[in-house]
C-alpha positions in Angstrom: -10.8 53.3 35.6 -11.2 54.9 39.2 -14.1 55.3 41.4 -15.1 58.4 40.1 -15.2 58.1 36.5 -17.5 54.6 36.8 -20.0 55.2 34.5 -23.3 54.4 36.0 -25.3 51.3 35.8 -28.8 51.3 33.6 -30.9 51.2 36.4 -29.4 54.4 37.7 -31.9 57.2 38.1 -30.7 60.1 36.1 -29.3 63.1 38.6 -32.7 65.3 38.6 -34.8 62.6 39.3 -33.0 61.0 42.4 -34.7 61.9 45.8 -33.5 63.5 48.7 -31.7 61.3 50.9 -30.2 61.0 54.6 -27.5 58.6 55.4 -27.4 57.5 58.7 -24.0 56.2 60.8 -24.2 55.3 64.0 -20.7 54.9 66.4 -19.7 53.2 69.5 -16.2 52.6 69.3 -13.4 53.8 66.6 -13.6 50.7 64.2 -10.4 49.8 62.4 -11.8 51.5 59.0 -13.6 54.2 60.6 -11.5 56.6 58.5 -11.7 55.2 55.3 -15.5 54.8 55.7 -15.8 58.3 56.6 -14.1 59.5 53.5 -15.9 57.5 51.0 -19.4 58.8 52.8 -18.4 62.1 52.5 -17.5 61.7 48.8 -20.4 60.6 47.1 -21.7 60.6 43.3 -25.1 62.0 44.8 -26.2 65.6 44.3 -28.9 65.9 47.5 -27.8 63.8 50.5 -26.6 64.7 54.1 -24.9 62.6 56.2 -26.1 62.7 59.6 -23.2 60.5 62.3 -24.5 59.7 66.0 -21.9 59.2 68.4 -22.6 57.0 71.5 -21.3 59.4 73.7 -19.1 63.0 74.3 -16.5 60.4 75.7 -16.6 57.9 72.8 -13.0 57.3 71.0 -14.8 57.8 67.6 -15.4 61.8 68.2 -11.8 62.7 67.7 -11.5 60.7 64.2 -15.1 61.9 63.2 -14.4 65.7 63.3 -10.9 65.5 62.1 -12.1 63.7 59.2 -14.9 66.1 58.5 -12.9 69.4 59.3 -10.1 68.1 56.9 -12.8 67.6 54.2 -14.5 70.8 54.8 -18.1 69.0 54.8 -21.2 71.0 54.6 -23.6 68.3 54.4 -22.7 66.8 57.6 -24.2 66.7 61.0 -23.0 64.9 64.1 -24.2 64.3 67.5 -24.3 62.6 70.4 -26.5 59.8 71.3 -29.0 61.7 73.8 -31.1 59.0 75.4 -29.6 55.4 75.2 -32.9 53.7 75.7 -32.9 50.6 78.2 -35.5 49.2 76.1 -33.8 48.5 72.8 -30.1 48.3 71.3 -27.9 51.1 71.7 -28.0 51.2 67.6 -31.6 51.3 67.8 -32.0 54.3 69.7 -29.7 56.3 67.5 -31.6 55.3 64.4 -34.6 56.3 66.1 -33.1 59.7 67.6 -31.3 60.5 64.0 -34.7 59.3 62.0 -37.1 61.7 64.3 -35.5 64.6 63.6 -35.1 64.3 59.6 -36.5 67.3 57.4 -40.0 66.9 55.9 -38.6 67.0 52.7 -36.4 63.9 53.1 -37.5 61.1 50.9 -35.0 58.2 51.8 -32.7 57.1 54.4 -29.7 55.0 54.1 -28.3 53.0 56.9 -24.5 52.0 57.1 -22.3 50.7 59.4 -18.5 51.7 60.3 -17.1 48.9 58.7 -18.6 49.6 55.0 -16.1 51.4 53.2 -18.3 52.1 50.0 -17.8 53.3 46.7 -18.3 56.6 45.2 -21.5 55.3 43.3 -22.8 53.4 46.4 -25.5 55.7 47.5 -27.0 56.2 43.7 -26.9 52.7 43.2 -28.3 51.7 46.6 -31.5 54.7 45.9 -32.1 54.3 42.2 -34.2 51.0 42.4 -36.6 52.5 45.2 -38.3 54.2 42.1 -40.0 50.9 41.7 -43.5 51.4 43.5 -43.4 48.0 44.5 -40.1 48.2 46.4 -39.8 49.7 50.2 -36.0 49.2 50.7 -33.1 48.3 49.1 -30.0 46.6 50.3 -26.7 44.7 49.6 -24.4 42.6 51.3 -21.2 42.1 52.5 -18.1 40.0 51.3 -14.9 38.8 53.5 -11.7 37.8 52.5 -10.4 34.4 53.4 -6.6 35.9 53.8 -6.0 37.1 57.2 -3.6 36.1 60.4 -6.8 34.4 62.1 -8.6 31.0 61.4 -11.3 32.9 62.0 -10.8 34.8 59.0 -11.2 31.8 56.7 -14.2 30.3 59.0 -16.3 33.9 58.9 -15.7 34.1 54.8 -16.9 30.5 54.3 -19.8 30.9 56.7 -20.9 34.0 54.8 -20.9 32.7 51.4 -23.8 30.7 53.0 -25.1 33.5 54.3 -25.1 35.7 51.5 -27.2 33.1 49.7 -29.9 32.5 52.4 -30.1 36.2 52.7 -31.1 36.8 49.0 -33.3 33.8 49.4 -35.2 34.8 52.2 -35.2 38.5 51.6 -33.2 39.3 55.2 -31.6 42.9 54.6 -28.3 44.0 55.8 -28.4 46.9 57.9 -24.8 47.7 56.9 -25.9 49.0 53.6 -29.3 49.7 53.4 -32.1 52.2 52.2 -35.3 52.5 52.8 -38.2 55.2 51.5 -39.4 57.4 54.2 -43.0 56.9 53.8 -42.7 53.6 55.0 -41.7 55.3 58.5 -45.1 56.9 58.1 -47.0 54.7 57.2 -45.8 51.7 59.8 -44.7 51.8 63.4 -41.2 50.9 62.3 -39.8 53.6 64.5 -41.8 52.7 67.4 -40.7 48.8 66.6 -36.9 50.0 67.0 -37.7 51.2 70.1 -38.5 47.8 71.5 -35.8 45.9 69.5 -32.3 44.5 69.4 -31.5 44.6 65.8 -33.1 47.2 62.9 -32.8 45.1 59.7 -34.1 41.4 59.9 -37.7 42.7 60.7 -37.9 44.6 57.2 -39.1 41.8 55.2 -42.3 41.1 57.4 -43.3 45.3 57.9 -42.9 45.7 54.1 -45.1 42.6 53.2 -47.7 44.2 55.1 -47.7 47.2 52.7 -47.5 45.2 49.9 -44.1 46.2 49.2 -40.7 44.3 49.0 -36.9 44.0 49.8 -34.6 44.6 46.8 -31.4 43.4 46.4 -29.0 45.2 44.7 -25.9 43.0 43.2 -23.5 46.2 42.9 -23.4 46.9 46.6 -21.6 44.1 47.8 -19.2 45.5 50.0 -15.7 43.8 50.5 -14.8 44.0 54.2 -11.0 44.0 55.0 -11.2 43.6 58.9 -9.6 40.6 60.8 -11.4 38.5 63.3 -10.0 35.7 65.1 -12.4 32.6 65.8 -13.7 33.8 69.6 -14.6 36.9 68.3 -16.2 35.6 65.2 -18.3 33.0 67.0 -19.8 35.9 69.4 -20.4 38.0 66.3 -22.0 35.3 64.2 -24.2 34.4 67.2 -25.7 37.8 67.3 -26.5 37.7 64.0 -28.6 34.3 64.1 -29.9 35.8 67.1 -31.8 38.3 65.1 -33.2 35.8 62.6 -34.4 33.9 65.6 -36.2 37.1 67.1 -37.3 38.7 63.7 -37.4 36.7 60.5 -40.6 34.4 59.7 -38.1 32.2 58.0 -36.0 31.3 61.0 -37.4 27.8 61.7 -36.1 27.2 57.9 -32.5 28.6 58.7 -32.6 26.3 61.9 -33.7 22.9 60.0 -31.1 24.0 57.2 -28.4 24.6 59.7 -29.2 21.2 61.7 -29.3 19.2 58.6 -26.1 19.8 57.2 -24.3 19.1 60.7 -25.7 16.4 61.6 -26.2 14.9 58.2 -22.8 14.7 57.6 -21.5 14.0 61.0 -23.9 10.7 60.8 -22.4 9.8 57.4 -18.7 10.0 58.7 -19.8 8.1 61.5 -20.8 5.1 59.6 -18.3 5.0 57.0 -15.7 3.2 59.1 -18.4 1.0 60.2 -19.4 -0.2 56.6 -15.8 -0.6 55.5 -15.4 -2.9 58.6 -18.5 -4.7 57.9 -17.6 -5.1 54.1 -20.5 -3.2 53.4 -19.2 -1.8 49.7 -22.3 -1.0 48.2 -24.0 1.1 51.2 -20.4 2.4 51.5 -19.8 3.6 47.9 -23.4 5.0 48.4 -23.0 7.1 51.5 -19.4 8.1 50.5 -20.3 9.4 47.3 -23.3 11.3 48.8 -20.7 13.2 51.4 -18.4 13.6 48.1 -21.4 15.6 46.2 -21.8 17.7 49.1 -18.5 18.6 49.5 -18.0 19.4 45.7 -21.4 21.6 46.0 -20.0 23.4 48.5 -16.8 24.0 46.9 -18.6 25.1 43.4 -20.8 27.5 45.6 -17.5 29.0 47.0 -15.9 29.3 43.3 -18.8 30.5 41.9 -20.0 33.4 44.1 -16.1 34.3 44.7 -16.0 34.8 40.8 -19.0 36.8 40.6 -18.2 39.1 43.5 -14.5 39.8 42.1 -16.5 40.8 38.5 -18.4 43.2 40.7 -15.8 44.7 42.1 -13.6 44.9 39.5 -16.2 47.0 37.5 -16.3 49.6 40.0 -12.5 49.8 40.0 -11.5 48.0 42.8 -9.1 45.0 43.4 -9.0 42.3 45.5 -5.8 39.9 46.7 -5.4 37.0 44.7 -6.1 33.7 46.2 -3.1 31.7 46.3 -2.6 27.9 47.0 -2.0 28.4 50.5 -5.4 30.4 50.7 -7.3 27.5 48.7 -5.6 24.6 51.2 -6.6 26.5 54.3 -10.4 27.2 53.1 -10.4 23.3 52.1 -9.2 22.7 55.5 -12.0 25.0 57.3 -14.8 23.7 55.7 -15.4 20.9 58.7 -14.1 23.6 61.2 -16.9 26.4 59.9 -19.6 23.4 60.0 -18.6 22.7 63.7 -18.4 26.4 64.7 -22.0 27.2 62.7 -23.6 24.2 64.9 -22.3 25.9 68.1 -23.5 29.0 67.1 -26.8 28.2 66.0 -27.4 25.8 69.1 -26.6 28.9 71.2 -28.8 31.2 69.5 -31.8 29.0 69.9 -31.4 29.1 73.6 -29.6 32.8 74.4 -31.2 35.1 76.6 -28.5 37.4 77.1 -25.5 39.2 74.7 -22.8 41.2 75.2 -22.4 43.8 72.5 -19.6 46.5 72.6 -19.4 46.9 76.4 -23.2 46.8 76.7 -25.2 43.2 78.4 -28.8 42.7 77.1 -31.4 41.0 78.3 -33.3 39.0 75.6 -36.7 37.9 77.0 -38.7 38.1 73.4 -38.6 39.9 70.2 -40.2 43.0 71.7 -38.5 42.3 75.3 -35.5 43.7 75.3 -33.5 45.1 78.4 -30.3 47.1 78.2 -29.1 46.2 81.7 -26.8 49.5 82.5 -25.2 52.0 80.0 -21.6 53.0 80.0 -19.7 55.1 77.6 -17.4 53.2 75.1 -13.5 53.0 76.0 -10.7 52.0 74.2 -10.0 49.4 76.8 -13.1 47.5 76.1 -12.3 47.5 72.3 -12.0 44.0 70.7 -10.3 42.4 67.7 -12.0 43.9 64.5 -15.4 43.0 63.9 -16.3 41.2 67.0 -17.6 44.4 68.6 -19.9 44.9 65.2 
């Protein structure tokens, strides 16, 4: 069964009940999977939507790809524009979102956000928006899923880290801006656009804003998006620090996230330090107790990886996509990367706690507080600046 033939889920709304929607894609630079992303967005199984693409500048390398793809598809439901005002008080992505949403037609009922590294399936928009029929749901979101195969150790570390991140994001209701739908009434009832004009990130703050309106974020399992881009370890470290920084700035559960990260790093390290001491002092009962606890922790991590991998593969298979099989070499690499992931995560978490400056797609931001962001100096994106795959996201 191919994507266009996929049977809608039971929770999908019938066609004449689907609200009018605008899909917004903000671009700075030409991502590796941008052509596939655009093609997928242009061919959604959705009756009434417009694709709004905001490109950082007329000089941006994404312009040629966008215009070529749109022209080849002869798409009429697309609007492409450049960023008019790169605000000095927020990220360029937030500037682009504010610009696009401020100019939407009054009859637009839902805004869907998507990232350039997200290659959606044909039923993506329908499945993302359908749960918004619940009056208690103000926004819906999916999540990303990385592959452990690749040329770099960063690919494996990112995969392991993201498995835990998916669980935390679900538990703490942390939306993902790469696949996110918001009722337009939320923008009218709140100061969300005003907040974006002073923010570093657009998604993490949503839970608190919606709660103030008696609304919630709904996680949609079928909107798990497979990301096939690669990243080396250095690039991953830069990327994950920004993810953690957004949680620190805008999520009420940051303290819990930080404490969990510290405990899962410090406790296993202490146990590993004490094991040889216990061995030398022949403290066999204590050695068995601590070694057993460490073994249970490691097995639990592995089981979590296996269970979530199986569930994601089932979701991806149901929509007609395939994933590469995991061979013995990949399994061995994942096992070796478990302690490496813990070390990299600890470094990223420590850095995120104190970060006051961020480099993101060739732009430097000074971070003095959640609503005190300064874009130091704007400059158009060039090919020379482009790093390895996801590092620039």
